[in-house]
TILUMVEX-950498 format. One record per residue: residue number from 1; residue in three letters; x, y, z of N, C-alpha, C in turn. Coordinates in pm, whole numbers. Each point is the difference from the previous one (the first is absolute). Example, Ala and Ser with C-alpha at 12.3 -4.5 7.8 and 13.67 -1.06 7.14 Angstrom:
BEGIN
+-----+------+--------+--------+--------+--------+--------+--------+--------+--------+--------+
|  nr | rest |   n_xx |   n_yy |   n_zz |  ca_xx |  ca_yy |  ca_zz |   c_xx |   c_yy |   c_zz |
+-----+------+--------+--------+--------+--------+--------+--------+--------+--------+--------+
|   1 |  ALA |   1319 |   -569 |    780 |    -89 |    119 |      0 |     90 |    120 |      0 |
|   2 |  SER |    -35 |    105 |    -72 |     82 |    119 |      6 |    -77 |    109 |     73 |
+-----+------+--------+--------+--------+--------+--------+--------+--------+--------+--------+
REM end
This chain:
BEGIN
+-----+------+--------+--------+--------+--------+--------+--------+--------+--------+--------+
|  nr | rest |   n_xx |   n_yy |   n_zz |  ca_xx |  ca_yy |  ca_zz |   c_xx |   c_yy |   c_zz |
+-----+------+--------+--------+--------+--------+--------+--------+--------+--------+--------+
|   1 |  MET |   7738 |  -5513 |  -3012 |    -69 |   -118 |    -52 |     81 |    -58 |   -114 |
|   2 |  THR |     19 |   -131 |      3 |     67 |    -71 |   -108 |    -94 |   -110 |    -48 |
|   3 |  LEU |    -17 |     -9 |   -129 |    -85 |   -102 |    -60 |     83 |    -85 |    -96 |
|   4 |  THR |    -42 |   -126 |    -21 |     71 |    -86 |    -94 |    -38 |     30 |   -145 |
|   5 |  GLY |   -106 |     74 |    -20 |    -45 |     43 |   -131 |   -119 |     92 |     18 |
|   6 |  SER |    -24 |     87 |    -97 |   -113 |     90 |      9 |    -26 |     66 |   -136 |
|   7 |  VAL |   -116 |     59 |    -12 |    -31 |     91 |   -109 |    -38 |    131 |     67 |
|   8 |  ILE |     67 |    108 |    -40 |    -14 |    128 |     69 |    -61 |    106 |    -91 |
|   9 |  ALA |    -96 |     74 |     54 |    -52 |    121 |    -65 |     51 |    117 |     83 |
|  10 |  ILE |     66 |     95 |    -66 |     57 |    114 |     72 |    -67 |    129 |    -46 |
|  11 |  GLY |    -35 |     85 |     96 |    -55 |    130 |    -34 |    -50 |     74 |    122 |
|  12 |  ALA |    -25 |    129 |    -17 |    -58 |     80 |    107 |   -143 |    -44 |     27 |
|  13 |  PHE |    -71 |    -37 |   -105 |   -137 |    -52 |      9 |    -92 |     90 |     83 |
|  14 |  ASP |     16 |    131 |    -13 |    -85 |     94 |     72 |   -140 |     -4 |    -60 |
|  15 |  GLY |    -95 |    -41 |     81 |   -138 |    -14 |    -47 |    -33 |   -141 |    -44 |
|  16 |  VAL |    100 |    -79 |    -33 |    -19 |   -135 |    -54 |   -109 |      5 |   -107 |
|  17 |  HIS |     19 |     90 |    -98 |    -98 |     18 |   -107 |      5 |   -115 |   -102 |
|  18 |  LYS |    -85 |      8 |   -102 |    -12 |   -110 |    -96 |    133 |    -35 |    -67 |
|  19 |  GLY |     83 |    100 |    -26 |    132 |    -27 |    -57 |     87 |    -78 |     97 |
|  20 |  HIS |      0 |     40 |    126 |     76 |    -70 |    104 |    -54 |   -142 |     17 |
|  21 |  GLN |   -132 |    -12 |     -2 |    -62 |   -131 |     17 |     46 |    -96 |   -110 |
|  22 |  ALA |     13 |     50 |   -122 |     45 |    -83 |   -112 |    143 |    -50 |     24 |
|  23 |  VAL |     87 |     87 |     49 |    139 |    -38 |     29 |      3 |   -108 |    109 |
|  24 |  ILE |    -74 |     24 |    108 |      0 |    -93 |    113 |    -64 |   -134 |    -40 |
|  25 |  LYS |   -112 |      5 |    -71 |    -66 |   -124 |    -42 |     90 |    -83 |    -92 |
|  26 |  GLN |     77 |     66 |    -86 |     93 |    -70 |    -88 |    105 |    -74 |     83 |
|  27 |  ALA |     52 |     65 |    103 |    100 |    -63 |     87 |    -61 |   -119 |     76 |
|  28 |  VAL |   -121 |     18 |     50 |    -67 |   -109 |     73 |    -23 |   -118 |    -93 |
|  29 |  LYS |    -46 |     26 |   -121 |    -25 |   -107 |    -97 |    129 |    -75 |    -33 |
|  30 |  LYS |    107 |     73 |    -27 |    129 |    -61 |    -31 |     50 |    -81 |    118 |
|  31 |  SER |    -19 |     50 |    123 |     47 |    -72 |    118 |    -75 |   -132 |     17 |
|  32 |  ARG |   -130 |      0 |    -29 |    -80 |   -122 |     12 |     46 |   -104 |   -102 |
|  33 |  ILE |     23 |     46 |   -123 |     47 |    -91 |   -105 |    137 |    -58 |     38 |
|  34 |  SER |     86 |     84 |     55 |    136 |    -41 |     36 |      9 |    -65 |    138 |
|  35 |  GLN |   -109 |      0 |     73 |     -9 |    -60 |    133 |    102 |     59 |     98 |
|  36 |  VAL |      8 |    133 |     -3 |     81 |     75 |     97 |    -86 |    113 |     56 |
|  37 |  PRO |     37 |     58 |    113 |    -80 |    108 |     57 |      3 |    127 |    -86 |
|  38 |  SER |   -111 |     74 |      7 |     -5 |    132 |    -62 |     34 |    104 |    106 |
|  39 |  VAL |     73 |    103 |    -43 |     44 |    106 |     91 |    -30 |    135 |    -64 |
|  40 |  VAL |    -57 |     89 |     76 |    -11 |    140 |    -42 |    102 |     77 |     82 |
|  41 |  TYR |     85 |     74 |    -70 |     99 |     87 |     66 |    -47 |    142 |    -25 |
|  42 |  THR |    -33 |     70 |    109 |    -53 |    135 |    -13 |     65 |     93 |    102 |
|  43 |  PHE |    -42 |    123 |      1 |     67 |    104 |     78 |   -100 |     81 |     82 |
|  44 |  ASP |     43 |     40 |    119 |    -81 |     88 |     83 |     90 |    105 |     63 |
|  45 |  PRO |    -24 |    127 |    -27 |   -100 |     50 |    -94 |     45 |    -25 |   -144 |
|  46 |  PRO |    -90 |     19 |    -98 |     41 |    -11 |   -138 |    110 |    103 |    -31 |
|  47 |  PRO |     97 |    -35 |    -85 |    109 |     92 |    -31 |    -45 |    140 |    -44 |
|  48 |  ARG |   -104 |      8 |    -80 |    -46 |    133 |    -45 |    -51 |     85 |    116 |
|  49 |  HIS |    -57 |    -64 |     99 |    -42 |     74 |    120 |    123 |     48 |     76 |
|  50 |  PHE |    100 |    -88 |     13 |    122 |     35 |     72 |     73 |    118 |    -66 |
|  51 |  PHE |     18 |     -9 |   -132 |     78 |    101 |    -71 |    -78 |    127 |    -33 |
|  52 |  LYS |   -128 |    -16 |    -37 |    -76 |    114 |    -52 |   -122 |     38 |     84 |
|  53 |  GLY |    -26 |    -75 |    107 |   -115 |     30 |     84 |   -133 |    -30 |    -66 |
|  54 |  VAL |      1 |    -86 |   -103 |   -122 |    -35 |    -71 |    -96 |    -73 |     95 |
|  55 |  GLN |   -127 |     36 |     -8 |   -104 |    -63 |     83 |     -3 |   -151 |    -26 |
|  56 |  THR |    -10 |    -79 |    107 |    -13 |   -144 |    -19 |   -148 |    -35 |    -16 |
|  57 |  LEU |    -25 |   -102 |    -78 |   -138 |    -41 |    -27 |    -53 |    -96 |    106 |
|  58 |  THR |     90 |    -74 |     65 |    -42 |    -95 |    103 |    101 |     -1 |    114 |
|  59 |  SER |    -49 |    -25 |    118 |     90 |    -21 |    115 |     72 |   -132 |    -22 |
|  60 |  ILE |    108 |    -21 |     73 |     72 |   -127 |    -12 |    -90 |   -116 |     40 |
|  61 |  GLU |    -84 |     19 |    100 |    -91 |   -107 |     43 |    -98 |    -37 |   -112 |
|  62 |  GLU |    -55 |    102 |    -66 |    -93 |    -26 |   -110 |     71 |    -64 |   -118 |
|  63 |  LYS |    121 |     47 |    -30 |     77 |    -58 |   -110 |     25 |   -149 |     27 |
|  64 |  LEU |     41 |    -33 |    120 |     27 |   -139 |     35 |   -127 |    -85 |     -7 |
|  65 |  ARG |   -112 |     57 |     42 |   -128 |    -72 |     -8 |    -36 |    -32 |   -145 |
|  66 |  ARG |     15 |    101 |    -84 |    -34 |    -20 |   -142 |     95 |    -99 |    -67 |
|  67 |  ILE |    128 |      8 |     33 |     97 |    -95 |    -57 |    -33 |   -142 |     43 |
|  68 |  SER |    -34 |    -18 |    127 |    -32 |   -134 |     50 |   -121 |    -59 |    -70 |
|  69 |  MET |    -94 |     85 |    -40 |   -120 |    -46 |    -71 |     33 |    -56 |   -138 |
|  70 |  LEU |    122 |     26 |    -49 |     41 |    -48 |   -132 |     72 |   -135 |      7 |
|  71 |  GLY |      7 |    -59 |    120 |     55 |   -134 |     14 |    150 |     -8 |     15 |
|  72 |  VAL |     63 |    109 |     40 |    146 |      4 |     17 |     40 |    -78 |    125 |
|  73 |  ASP |    111 |    -73 |     -8 |     48 |    -78 |    114 |     75 |     86 |    102 |
|  74 |  TYR |     87 |     89 |    -48 |     80 |     85 |     90 |      4 |    142 |    -52 |
|  75 |  VAL |     11 |     95 |     93 |     20 |    140 |    -38 |    121 |     52 |     78 |
|  76 |  VAL |     92 |     61 |    -72 |    114 |     67 |     62 |    -27 |    149 |    -12 |
|  77 |  VAL |      1 |     70 |    113 |    -21 |    144 |      0 |    131 |     66 |     43 |
|  78 |  ALA |     63 |     68 |    -94 |    123 |     72 |     30 |    -36 |    137 |     55 |
|  79 |  SER |     60 |     38 |    110 |    -20 |    134 |     56 |     78 |     99 |    -86 |
|  80 |  PHE |    -74 |     76 |    -79 |     67 |     93 |    -91 |     31 |    128 |     77 |
|  81 |  ASN |    126 |     13 |     38 |     45 |    115 |     78 |    130 |     54 |    -59 |
|  82 |  GLU |     61 |     94 |     68 |    123 |     62 |    -50 |    110 |   -103 |    -26 |
|  83 |  TRP |     17 |    -92 |     94 |    102 |   -104 |    -17 |    -31 |    -86 |   -122 |
|  84 |  TYR |   -125 |    -45 |    -12 |    -38 |    -88 |   -110 |     21 |     70 |   -135 |
|  85 |  ALA |    -33 |    128 |     -5 |     10 |     76 |   -126 |    144 |     18 |    -46 |
|  86 |  THR |     97 |    -16 |     89 |    140 |     21 |    -38 |     74 |   -130 |    -29 |
|  87 |  ARG |    -69 |   -113 |      8 |     64 |   -129 |    -27 |     34 |    -15 |   -147 |
|  88 |  PRO |    116 |    -59 |    -30 |     33 |    -26 |   -141 |    -89 |   -111 |    -57 |
|  89 |  PRO |    -21 |     -2 |   -130 |    -85 |   -103 |    -61 |     45 |   -142 |     33 |
|  90 |  GLU |    129 |    -21 |     15 |     53 |   -133 |     29 |    -52 |    -54 |    134 |
|  91 |  ASP |    -26 |     88 |     96 |    -57 |    -43 |    129 |   -138 |    -61 |    -20 |
|  92 |  PHE |    -79 |     63 |    -86 |   -135 |    -50 |    -28 |      8 |   -136 |    -69 |
|  93 |  ILE |     91 |    -14 |    -94 |     18 |   -127 |    -72 |     40 |   -110 |     97 |
|  94 |  CYS |     89 |     31 |     93 |     43 |    -96 |    101 |   -118 |    -41 |     89 |
|  95 |  GLU |    -82 |     96 |     38 |   -117 |    -29 |     81 |    -98 |    -91 |    -74 |
|  96 |  LEU |    -25 |     29 |   -127 |    -91 |    -82 |    -80 |     54 |   -142 |    -17 |
|  97 |  SER |    131 |    -13 |    -14 |     59 |   -133 |    -24 |    -26 |    -95 |    117 |
|  98 |  LYS |    -19 |     52 |    121 |    -31 |    -84 |    116 |   -135 |    -69 |    -13 |
|  99 |  LEU |    -86 |     55 |    -85 |   -133 |    -58 |    -23 |      3 |   -103 |   -112 |
| 100 |  ASN |    119 |    -20 |    -60 |     20 |    -98 |   -108 |   -110 |      6 |   -106 |
| 101 |  PRO |    -19 |    116 |    -60 |   -108 |     10 |    -99 |     28 |    -78 |   -127 |
| 102 |  ILE |   -102 |    -72 |    -44 |     10 |    -62 |   -132 |    -48 |     98 |   -106 |
| 103 |  GLU |    -76 |    101 |     45 |    -44 |    108 |    -89 |    -42 |    119 |     85 |
| 104 |  ILE |     26 |    119 |    -53 |    -41 |    125 |     63 |    -84 |     77 |   -101 |
| 105 |  THR |   -112 |     55 |     47 |    -87 |     81 |    -84 |      2 |    144 |     49 |
| 106 |  VAL |     23 |     93 |    -93 |      1 |    144 |     30 |    -69 |     73 |   -115 |
| 107 |  GLY |    -29 |    127 |     22 |    -48 |     86 |   -107 |    117 |     50 |    -83 |
| 108 |  SER |    -26 |     47 |   -119 |    107 |     41 |    -93 |     80 |    119 |     49 |
| 109 |  ASP |    -58 |     82 |     87 |     70 |    119 |     48 |     63 |    -22 |    139 |
| 110 |  PHE |     19 |   -126 |     39 |     53 |    -29 |    133 |    147 |     41 |     11 |
| 111 |  HIS |     29 |     74 |    106 |    137 |     41 |     33 |     23 |    -24 |    148 |
| 112 |  PHE |    125 |    -17 |     38 |     32 |    -26 |    140 |    142 |     46 |     30 |
| 113 |  GLY |     26 |     14 |    129 |    132 |     41 |     44 |     19 |    150 |     -3 |
| 114 |  LYS |    110 |     42 |     60 |     33 |    142 |      8 |     -4 |     65 |   -139 |
| 115 |  ASP |    -65 |    114 |     -7 |    -14 |     76 |   -124 |    -68 |    -81 |   -111 |
| 116 |  ARG |    -79 |   -100 |     38 |    -73 |    -84 |    -97 |     93 |    -63 |   -103 |
| 117 |  LYS |    121 |    -34 |     42 |     99 |    -54 |    -94 |    -30 |   -142 |    -45 |
| 118 |  GLY |    -72 |    -75 |     83 |    -39 |   -135 |    -40 |   -125 |      4 |    -85 |
| 119 |  ASP |     -6 |    -87 |   -100 |   -116 |     -3 |    -89 |    -24 |   -143 |    -48 |
| 120 |  VAL |    -93 |    -12 |    -92 |    -38 |   -130 |    -56 |    122 |    -70 |    -60 |
| 121 |  SER |     83 |     72 |    -71 |    119 |    -60 |    -64 |     95 |    -60 |    103 |
| 122 |  LEU |     19 |     69 |    111 |     88 |    -52 |    105 |    -61 |   -124 |     65 |
| 123 |  LEU |   -129 |      3 |     29 |    -66 |   -118 |     60 |     13 |   -122 |    -91 |
| 124 |  GLU |    -12 |     21 |   -131 |      7 |   -110 |    -96 |    136 |    -69 |     -1 |
| 125 |  LYS |    103 |     69 |     45 |    133 |    -60 |      6 |      9 |   -105 |    111 |
| 126 |  TYR |    -88 |      8 |     98 |      6 |    -88 |    116 |   -116 |    -98 |     11 |
| 127 |  PHE |   -116 |     38 |    -53 |   -120 |    -80 |     18 |    -79 |    -12 |   -131 |
| 128 |  LYS |    -80 |   -108 |     -7 |    -97 |     -9 |   -108 |   -106 |    105 |     29 |
| 129 |  LEU |    -25 |     86 |    -97 |    -87 |    114 |     24 |   -120 |     -2 |    -94 |
| 130 |  HIS |   -115 |     31 |     57 |   -121 |     21 |    -82 |    -40 |    146 |     19 |
| 131 |  VAL |     -1 |     75 |   -107 |    -42 |    140 |      5 |   -148 |      4 |    -38 |
| 132 |  ALA |    -82 |     37 |     96 |   -145 |      1 |    -20 |    -41 |    107 |   -100 |
| 133 |  SER |    -95 |    -34 |    -83 |    -55 |     97 |    -94 |    -89 |     98 |     74 |
| 134 |  PRO |     -1 |    126 |    -42 |    -91 |     97 |     62 |   -145 |    -44 |    -17 |
| 135 |  VAL |    -85 |     40 |     94 |   -142 |    -32 |     -6 |    -76 |    129 |    -31 |
| 136 |  TYR |    -91 |     -9 |    -95 |    -78 |    117 |    -43 |   -147 |    -22 |     31 |
| 137 |  CYS |    -70 |    109 |     25 |   -144 |     -9 |     25 |    -73 |     -9 |   -133 |
| 138 |  LYS |   -131 |    -18 |      6 |    -80 |    -14 |   -122 |     14 |    120 |    -92 |
| 139 |  GLY |     23 |    118 |     57 |     16 |    121 |    -80 |    138 |     12 |    -65 |
| 140 |  GLY |     89 |    -95 |     29 |    131 |      0 |    -62 |    109 |     74 |     75 |
| 141 |  LYS |    -33 |     54 |    118 |    100 |     72 |     78 |     69 |    -95 |     98 |
| 142 |  LEU |    128 |     26 |     24 |     80 |    -80 |     92 |    -56 |      8 |    142 |
| 143 |  ILE |     -8 |   -114 |     66 |    -39 |     -2 |    141 |    127 |     17 |     82 |
| 144 |  SER |      4 |    106 |     79 |    117 |     27 |     84 |    -44 |     68 |    128 |
| 145 |  SER |     86 |     -9 |    102 |    -29 |     67 |    127 |     -8 |    151 |    -21 |
| 146 |  THR |     85 |     53 |    -87 |     -1 |    144 |    -30 |   -134 |     41 |    -58 |
| 147 |  ARG |    -50 |    -78 |    -94 |   -130 |     31 |    -62 |   -113 |     -9 |    103 |
| 148 |  ILE |      6 |    -99 |     86 |   -104 |    -16 |    102 |      3 |    119 |     97 |
| 149 |  ARG |    119 |     44 |     39 |     10 |    118 |     88 |    -61 |    122 |    -69 |
| 150 |  GLN |     25 |     14 |   -129 |    -54 |    112 |    -77 |   -153 |     -5 |      0 |
| 151 |  LEU |    -55 |   -117 |    -25 |   -147 |    -15 |      0 |    -59 |     35 |    137 |
| 152 |  ILE |     67 |    -43 |    107 |    -48 |     31 |    135 |      5 |    150 |     23 |
| 153 |  SER |    109 |     65 |    -44 |     11 |    146 |     20 |   -107 |     76 |    -78 |
| 154 |  GLU |    -47 |    -61 |   -109 |   -107 |     61 |    -81 |   -138 |    -38 |     52 |
| 155 |  GLY |     -5 |    -83 |    104 |   -128 |    -41 |     56 |    -67 |   -115 |    -73 |
| 156 |  ASP |     71 |    -65 |    -92 |    -57 |   -111 |    -77 |     28 |   -131 |     73 |
| 157 |  PHE |    -73 |    -19 |    110 |     24 |   -118 |     84 |    -47 |   -128 |    -68 |
| 158 |  GLN |   -109 |      6 |    -77 |    -50 |   -121 |    -66 |    104 |    -56 |    -96 |
| 159 |  GLN |     59 |     87 |    -83 |    102 |    -46 |    -95 |    124 |    -50 |     74 |
| 160 |  SER |     39 |     68 |    108 |    118 |    -44 |     76 |    -25 |   -138 |     61 |
| 161 |  TYR |   -121 |    -24 |     54 |    -32 |   -132 |     55 |      1 |   -106 |   -110 |
| 162 |  THR |    -47 |     35 |   -118 |      1 |    -94 |   -112 |    143 |    -41 |    -34 |
| 163 |  LEU |     92 |     96 |     -5 |    139 |    -29 |    -34 |     70 |    -77 |    112 |
| 164 |  LEU |    -41 |     28 |    124 |     57 |    -75 |    111 |    -45 |   -146 |     -4 |
| 165 |  GLY |   -122 |    -23 |    -50 |    -49 |   -135 |    -13 |    -49 |    -61 |    130 |
| 166 |  TRP |    -29 |     85 |     97 |    -52 |    -45 |    129 |   -138 |     64 |     18 |
| 167 |  GLN |    -78 |    -54 |     90 |   -131 |     56 |     27 |     13 |    146 |     45 |
| 168 |  ALA |    -88 |     82 |    -49 |      0 |    141 |     40 |    -13 |     11 |    151 |
| 169 |  GLY |     83 |     84 |     56 |    -12 |     32 |    141 |     74 |    -92 |     95 |
| 170 |  ILE |     67 |   -107 |    -49 |     73 |    -82 |     97 |    126 |     73 |     39 |
| 171 |  GLU |     32 |     -6 |    123 |    120 |     69 |     52 |     89 |    -98 |     69 |
+-----+------+--------+--------+--------+--------+--------+--------+--------+--------+--------+
REM end
């Protein structure tokens, strides 16, 4: 896919929790202001699942459904496999450049490419970058997929649904 302009949100977005929603909504808002399409670039399976076997919070179908509910124009799903994991960071930058981003939004801990050699600093050399601020719950704790998995393993489904920001029980 090649676009004449775009605003891209990049991430694993496993669970599409409130923190992810903030990143995606920021990209959608910026794209509307700039009158270019919004794009979510995500991975299936999520890299942590591929490398560490971490449980995924949502199937790819559910993730795509939730992302579409946020008003995104396009979603790119990279097949995260052995070949993808060994690509140099420059390959990813080349791929993103085809989408002609006027801005890219990522989380502060975003890494890419073989051995996680690509990072926020490298992306900033090529693109206008917005690093999303972390999102915290009312209790002051960071909302993250790791924390949600922990809550689920402890049987605290109500708190996990709250952090996900979706109706309890939707699959």
